[in-house]
N, C-alpha and C positions, 0 to 999 in steps of 0.2 A: 710729680705725679706718678703713681703706680699704673702700669699697663696690664690689664686684667686679660685672663685668657679669653680665646675666641669663643669659648662654651657660654660666655656670659650672653643675656638676651641681646637682640639686635639692637634695641633702644639704647642701651647701655653703651655699646660700642660706638653707635653713631653719635654719641653725646661727647666722646672725647675729642678734644682739640686737635686740629692738624698740627703737623709740624711748624707750618709757617705761623700759625696762630700762636704756638708756644713759644716761639722765638719773638713774636711782637709782644706777647705778655712778658716775657722775660725782658725785653728791652725797656718796657713802659715800667714794669715794677723797679728795675735798677735805676733807671732815670730818677723816680720819684724818691728813692732812697739817698741818691748822691747829689741831687739839685740843691737840697737845703744845706748842704755841707760847705761851709766857708771856711772853717779851720778845724784842725784835728791834732791832737798831741797824745802820746802815748808811751809807755814803756813797751819794749818789744823782746821777745825771745825768738831768735831765729836759727832753725836747724837745716843744714843741708844733708840730703838722703841720696845714696846712690840707687841704682835700679831694682835692688833687692830689698831696700829698705834700710840697709845699714847706714847709720849715723856717721857722716865725714867731719862734720863742724857743728859747733854750737856756739852762738854768740848772743850777748845781750845789749841793749842799749835803749835810746830814746829817739824818738821822732817828733818833728813838728811839721806841719802842713799849712799852707794859706793858699786858697785857691785865687785866681788860676796860676799855676806855674812855680809858686815858691815852696821849698820844702828845705828841711834841714835833718839830715839821717846820721846819727852818732852812734857808732859802736864802741863799747867799753872795751878795756884792756883784758885779755892780751893781744887781741886782734884790732887794735884800735884802728879805726878810719873815720872819716868825716866827710859827708857829701852834702853840699849847699847850693841850692838855686835860688838866685835872686829875681827869677823871672825871664831873664835874658841870657845869663850863661850858668853853666853847672861847673862846680869847682869839687874835685875830688884830691882829698889831702891824705897822705899816707904819713903819720909820724914817724914811724920807724924809718922809713926811706929818706924822710925830710924832703917830700917831693909832691907838687900840686900839679894836677892835670886841669885844664881848663878847656871846655868845649861850649859850642852853642847849645842851648836848650832845644832838646828834640819835640818838636810840637805834634809829632805823630803819637805822643804819649805811649810808646810801646818798650822803651828799654829798660826801665826800674820801676819796683812798685811804688816807691814815693812819687816818681814822676807821673806813673800813670794815674795814681789817685789825686795828684793835683792838678790834673787836666780838667776839661769841661766834660759833663756827663754825655754831652751831644757828641763829642768827639770820640769818647770812649765807646758809645754804642755804634758809632759810624766804623769804627776800626774793627770791632769783633762781632761774631755771631754769639749771641747770648742765651743761654737756657738757664732754668732754675729749678730747684726742688726743695722741699721742706721736709725736715725730720728731727724729731726729739726736740722741738722748739727752735730749731735753727733753720735759717734761711740761706740757701747756698747757690750760687750764681756760676755757672761755667763759661768763660769766655775763650772762644777760638779765634785767633787773628785771622783777619782777611788777606793779609800780606804775610809772605814769606821772610819779610825782612825783620825778624824780630828775635829775642834772645830766648822765647819759650814758645813751646807748642800748645800750651794750655794754660788758664790761670783759673783759679777758684776763689771768690769772695765769700765770706761766711758772716752773716749778721746774726745777732741776737737782740730782740727786742728793737729792731730797726737800727742797732748800732753796729758797725763794723767790727768784729772780734778777731778776724784772722783772714790770712790769704795763702795761696799755696800755688806755686808756679812748677811747670816741668818742662824740661827741655827735650831737644831731639834725641839726647843720649838715654832719656829715662830718668835723668838726675832731677831731684826735687828740692825745692826751697819752701819750707814752711815756716810761716811768721804767725805768732800769737801776740796779741795786743792785751795789755793790762793797764789799769790806773788811767783810763781814758777820759779825756776832756773833749767835748764837741762844742765848736762855734764859741770857745773862750777868746779872750784877747791875747794875742801874741805880739810881742815887741817886734817891730820892722827890723831891729838889729839883729833878731835871730836869723834873718835871711841874707845878711850881709856878711862876706867871707873877707878877711884881712890876711893876705899872705904872709906867713911867718918869716921874720928875717932869716935869711941863708937858705931858705928852701929853694930846690930846683924846680923851674917852672916850664911845663909843657903845654903848648897851645895847639888844640886839635880842631881841624876843621874851619879855620880862618878865624 
């Protein structure tokens, strides 16, 4: 929503929603978009940009989500990486290092895009302040974490025709991670085996957090 100059008539100014109402409206709208989401798969392009907007890295891959808590995030060569959650544990596999890190699923849904999106809409809106804006047929939600224990300072989710098309995260250094989705399938059947991870023979295993 655009904020008009104070020169506008008093009635128009008084008609503007309060910040609290804008927050409530953003939460309700985002919840309405995310609650019907049971599964989601898409190709993605991820770019990491420094504080001045210079591109540091670009990767492509595919992701699969099944709520609650299951996801498979696979980055193509030359930066191959696989992250899989079975709803209980998260497996991070680096083929180049032949190393697998295993950690408990973070139920605070604050650490990775895939984990955040695979969590419940209720948990998402409880953990963030949510505002929204509309421009050129796109609806963008800005999420600010309530807790300092996150990997990013802000997150934007962009929807087109009620479908998630992209997200962007910014960390405390100003570095941004921008992800665009393509070839999107919503609420299609995804095999349960997609969210199971078999540790490759010979891989080093690191267990974190118990």
